[in-house]
C-alpha positions in Angstrom: -52.1 161.6 142.0 -49.1 159.8 143.4 -45.5 161.1 143.2 -43.5 159.3 140.4 -41.0 156.7 141.7 -37.5 158.1 141.9 -35.3 155.7 139.9 -32.1 157.7 140.7 -32.7 157.3 144.4 -33.6 153.6 143.8 -30.4 152.8 142.0 -28.1 155.2 144.0 -26.8 152.6 146.5 -25.6 150.1 143.9 -24.3 152.2 141.1 -20.6 152.8 140.7 -18.4 154.1 137.9 -18.2 157.3 135.9 -20.9 159.9 136.1 -21.8 159.4 132.5 -22.4 155.7 133.1 -24.5 156.5 136.2 -26.6 159.0 134.2 -27.1 156.5 131.4 -28.3 153.8 133.9 -30.7 156.3 135.5 -32.0 157.4 132.1 -32.5 153.9 130.9 -34.1 152.8 134.1 -36.6 155.6 133.8 -37.4 154.6 130.3 -37.9 151.0 131.4 -40.1 152.2 134.3 -42.2 154.4 131.9 -42.8 151.6 129.4 -43.7 149.0 132.1 -46.1 151.6 133.6 -47.7 152.2 130.2 -48.2 148.5 129.5 -49.0 147.2 133.0 -49.7 150.4 135.1 -47.0 149.2 137.4 -44.7 152.2 138.2 -43.0 150.9 141.4 -40.0 148.6 140.7 -40.5 146.9 144.0 -43.7 145.4 142.6 -42.2 144.3 139.3 -41.9 140.6 138.3 -39.4 139.0 136.0 -42.0 139.0 133.2 -42.0 142.8 133.2 -38.3 143.1 132.5 -38.4 140.2 130.0 -41.2 141.8 128.1 -39.3 145.1 127.9 -36.1 143.7 126.6 -37.6 141.2 124.2 -40.6 143.2 122.9 -40.0 146.9 123.3 -36.3 146.6 122.2 -36.8 143.9 119.6 -36.1 146.3 116.7 -33.1 148.0 118.4 -29.4 147.2 117.9 -27.6 144.5 119.9 -25.5 147.4 121.3 -28.6 149.1 122.7 -30.1 145.9 124.0 -26.8 145.0 125.7 -26.7 148.4 127.6 -30.3 148.1 128.6 -29.4 144.6 129.8 -26.7 146.1 132.0 -29.2 148.5 133.5 -31.6 145.6 134.2 -28.9 143.8 136.0 -28.6 146.7 138.3 -32.3 146.8 138.9 -32.4 143.1 139.6 -29.5 143.5 142.0 -31.2 146.3 143.8 -34.4 144.2 144.1 -32.2 141.4 145.6 -33.6 138.9 143.1 -31.7 136.1 141.3 -33.6 136.5 138.0 -31.9 135.6 134.8 -33.3 137.5 131.8 -32.9 135.8 128.5 -32.0 138.2 125.7 -33.2 137.1 122.3 -30.7 137.4 119.4 -27.9 138.9 121.3 -24.4 137.8 121.9 -21.5 139.6 123.6 -19.4 139.6 120.4 -22.1 141.6 118.5 -22.3 144.5 120.9 -19.6 146.7 119.5 -20.9 150.0 118.3 -18.5 150.2 115.3 -17.2 146.7 114.6 -13.9 146.3 112.8 -14.2 145.5 109.0 
């Protein structure tokens, strides 16, 4: 059995900001990794294709709030940056103005 891929180490070189933000990105990246591995048995992000991330955000998160999808999108941007790809992931039914957790009345 292989060792699980260390997402924290994978993202360490490109993450900046508060510790809580870094922890959130690592936690979300691990969830992305777990779901992609379940669906495609592809655990190593270096072997992921754009379709893997597109599938995750548009299928696995389709019933989640725009706020949640937005934050996973930010984590995906970090993953894409670390992979040194220029992928653009289209997020279905999300707009920046709808990402507030508690919108004003």
